[in-house]
N, C-alpha and C positions, 0 to 999 in steps of 0.2 A: 504494500500499499504506499502511496505517494502522500506525506502529511503537507498540510499547508504551510507550515513553518518547521523544516527540519530541528530547530532548536526549540521547539516548544511543544508543550503535551499534544497529542492527537486530540482535536477537540471539535465540536460542532458550533460553527458561527451563527447561523441561523436555524430559526426552526418553523416548520409549517404544520398544520392541523392536518390530521388523516381525515379525508372524506368519510363518512359511513358506507360501508359496502364495497365490493370490488367487482367491476365489471368484467365481462370475459375478455379473451385475447383475442387480437385481430392478427390474421396470418395474410401477409401478402407477398407476392412473387417479386418485390422490386429487388433490384441489384442484378449487378451482370451475371451471367452464367459462366462460371469458370472453366468449365470442361476438363476438371481434373479428375484422375480415375481413382486416386487414393486419398484417404482422409488424414488431414493433418496430424492426427496421433500417431500415423504410420510413417511420417517422414522425419523423426527425430534423429539427428546424426547419420553417419554413414556418407555414401555419395548423394543422396537425395537433396533435391533443394529444400531449405528452411523456409517453414511459414512464420509469418509475423503479421502483425496488423499495425497501422498508423492511426491514430485519431486526431483530426482536426475540429476546429470549432463548429465545421459545416460539413463534415464529410467522415467517414471510415472507409479505409481503404484496408483490404486483407490480401497479403503477398505470397505468393509461392516462389521463393528465389529471386530472380529478377521481374517477374511477372506480376503486375496488380490484376489478380483473378477476380476481385468483388470490389465493387465502388457503389456505397449508400449514401446519399444525401441526407441530412437531419440536422438537429439542434444538439449538439453536443459540447458547447463551451463550458469549460470547467469540469467535464466528465473525466472518466478514466475507463479505460477499456480492460477486460479481463476475458481470458479464454476458460472455457469450461473445462473441467480435469480431464475429459475425454478427447479435447481439442477439436471438438464438433463445431461449438460455436462460439462466437466473439460478441460479449455483451457490454453494454453501456446503459448509463441513466442519464436523464436530461439535466441541463441547468434549472434552479429554483424559478426561474421568473420563465420558464417556457409554458406557453399554453398547452402543449401537450406532454403531461406528466404520466411518462411510461418508460418502462424498462424496454429497451432495444436488444434483439439477439438476432444475429445474422449467420447463418450456416455455412460455413467456409467452403465446403464441398459443393453447394448448388447456388449460393447466392441468396437464399430464400430467407427474408426477414420475418420476423416475428415481434409483433408489438404487444405488450402487456400493460395495462393501465395500472400504474402503481405511484400513488400521489405523494410526493415529497422523497421519493427513494432517492438513497445517496450512496450507501456500501453494498457491495455484492461479494460474496463468498463462495467460490467454486467448492463444493464439498463431495465431489464424487461423481463420476458418469456426466450427466448434463443436469445434475441437481444444483440448484443455488440457493442460500439462504442470505436474505436482503433485510435492511433496517431503514427507518426514514426518520425524518426529524423530529417525528413525536414519539421515538422510542418504541415504534411498533416493528415487531420483527415479523416477516413473512418467509415463505418458502415456495418453490416451484421446481418441477421436474419439467424441462423445455421437452424432453422426448415423450411426455405422457399428459401433462396438465394444460390446460387451456387459460387459467386463472392462477393469482396468486393465493395462498392459503395462509391465514393468519395463525401464527404459533402461539401456543401457551407453553410459557416456558417457567422454569423456578428459580429462574435469576433474582436476585436481590433488586431492591428499589435503589436508582441511582439519583444522584443530585443534577448530573447532565445525562443528556442522551447518550447511549453507548453507541461506540463505533466498531463496527466489523473491521477488523485489521487484516483478517486471513482465513484461509479455509484449509484443513488437513482431515484426511482419512475420514470422511463423514461428519465432521464438526466445523462449524464456523468460530473463530477465535475472534473475541469481543473484548473491548477495553472501554472502561467508564472511567473518566478522570474524576477526582473529588472535588475538585475546585476548578478556577480560572485558566484561561489559556495559556498564561506563562506561570503559574503557579505550581508550585511542586507538590505533588501527590503524597499524602502521608505514608500510603502504602501502594506502591504498582502491582495490580493483580491482573491476570488474564483470566478470561472466562471461557470454557469450550463448551457449545451448545449443540447438540445432535439434533438428528431429523426429527425425533420425537419431542424435542424441547427439555430434554433432561440437561442439566448443566454440571461441571466441575471447575476447579480454578487451580492456578497456579501463581503463587506469589513470586514477583520478579526481584522486588528489593523496596529499600526506603528512601525517599528524597530523590528519586530519578526521574528526568524528563524523557518522554518517549518519543523518539524521531521516527526513523524508516522501520518498517514491519514487512517481512516478505516470508512466505511459507510454500512449502512444498512437500507433496505426499513421498514422492520418490526422490532419495537424495543417495550421494555417496556413502552414506550411513548406514543405508539398508534399512531405513524406517524415516518417518516424518520428522521434518526438523521446521522450528520457526528460528528465524534471524531478527534480532532486534538492534538498533542504535539507540543508546543510551547517553544522555549529557548531565552533568551535574547541576545545570540551571540553565537558563536563558541569557544570563548576563556575558557580556563579551571578557574573555580572559579569564573566564571563571573555570578552569580545568577542561580537560580533553574529554571527548567521546570515547565510547567504547562500543564494542559489537558484541553480543551476548548469543549464544546458541541454546535454544530450549527443546528438549527431546519432551514432546506432549504424551507421550506413552508413560513416564514415569516423573515428569516434572523436574528433572535434572538440568541443572544450568551450568554452563561452560563459558567463560571468558575468553575470547580469542586473544590470540597473542598479536598484538600490535605494535613489536617493539622495533619492527623495520619501519613501519609508518613513523613512529614518534623520532626515529633519528632523523627524518627528514625535517622535521619542525624545528631543529636549533634548540631541543628543548634543554638542555644543559647550558647552552650560552646564554639565553636570553628569555626563557620561559616560554612555553608555546604547547601545542597540541595540534588535534586535526578534528576535522569536522566530516561526516557521512553526509555526501550529495546525491546517492543513489545506493540501493540494495536490492539484489536480485539472485534468482536461481538461473543458471544457465540450463541448457536442454541436456547436459552431461551430467546434471545434478550436483553442480559445484556452486559454492557461493561467491558471489562477485560483489564489488563495492567501486563507486566513484568517491574519492577521499580526496579533501584539501587541507593539506598541512598548513599549519600557521605558526607564526611568533606572535609574542605580546609586546606592543609598543603603549606603555601609558600613555605617551605623551599624544597619542593620536585617538580619535575616536572614529570607529568604536573601539579600536585598539588591537584588532586581530587582523595582522600584516600576512596575506598569503605568501607562502613560501612555493615557488615556482607554479606550474599549471597543476590542474586536477589530474590526480592518478588513477588508473585503473587497475585494480588490485583482484586478486584472486585468492581464495583461502585453501590452501593445501595442509593437510596435517596439522590443523587448527593454528597455521601460521600464516599471516598475510604476505603475499610476494607481489610485487608489481609487475604488471604486464604491459603497461604502456601509459601514455599520457593523452589527456583530453582536453580541448579548447572550446567544444561545441555546447549545444544546449541540451543533446540528450543522447544515451547511448544504452545499448543492450547486446551482452554477448550470448550468442548462441552456443557457441563452444569455443574451444582455443584457438581456432583458425577463422570464426565467422564473428563478425559484429554488423549492428545496425546502428547508425548514427545520423541525428539531426544536427547539421552544423550551423554556424551563426548566420548564414545565409538562407535559412531554412530549407536548405536541400536536402534530400534523404538519400545516404548511401547505404549500400550493400557492400561490405567487405570482406572478400573471402582469399584467405591467403595472401593478405596484402594487397589483392587487385580491388581498387575501388569503381562501383558502378553506380548512378546517380538513378535510382529508381522513382522518384517523386520530389515534387517542389511544394512549398507551401507550409513546412514545418509539421508540427505536430508531436504527439507522445508515441512511443512504441512499447507494444503489448506483445510477448512471446509465449507459446504454448508452456506448461508445466513439464518438466522432465518425464518422460515416459519409459 
């Protein structure tokens, strides 16, 4: 999940009331027919072309390698694209001010578009197959199986009451991962707790720690660890020069937490000389099941405001054996690694490139954010 502010608690900025009742879904054939013989979940790794999606304020594009096989117009400003766990659909929700309050799902292999009324829906968690758990700005949690259902089903959960609307920050192995801040968007939570909610509404929880601010969260059911994992970026506060970030791995099957070894990152921030640290600008699982991050090292200059002075360009890092190793530098707007040899980047000129073994191919213009399928 991409937080609104990577240095602040994941929080909801605005609320909308949920209208009573949920209408049926509208299934329309809009979108280009890609003519692709295999589904996205069969194209992970190997010599096959990678699948990815690019979401812009007015368009969702789905790519198979260098080809845009689906293009769907819509209102997506401020939204975020997610692939279902099976790689069958790309899903997004509308901006708050859109007149069409609906979840949009596009089938990658056919271009078929599914529209499901969903008032105020914001966060989406893929939880296995084509199933989704969704929350909205009025704290209502709903679910839908795109392969079978025609409307949202409101869930009765045993979650505790929260002071602020809960945020879905991921989905793993049949459960949505939910975070609910205890206070304001820049205040420390007394206890940082994640809740797991299954398809039946049953919940359990994992306590991450005290006095931490939650930044980026990413989850995957299949990883190099042979079991699901959550990865979290945490920071001590939202104040400049107030300590470095850290990346923590959580095993949702047992609640075990491991802080990753960021010594290589810290060494680039001139920590010993001037005081400094690093901030996480992006966090994701590549299709080979490895954790990746965009990290900006900084040093502290108390004479400046805000005081954190970047050290070099943003680095692209990969976690191997719990240690971060740098794989390159990045000076653009958005990047996702498919595997060690394949990346998709959005450059500062809003051009989108597919990079395969160092060969760059422009595949789109107009910028956007990138979404890649889960590891299979």
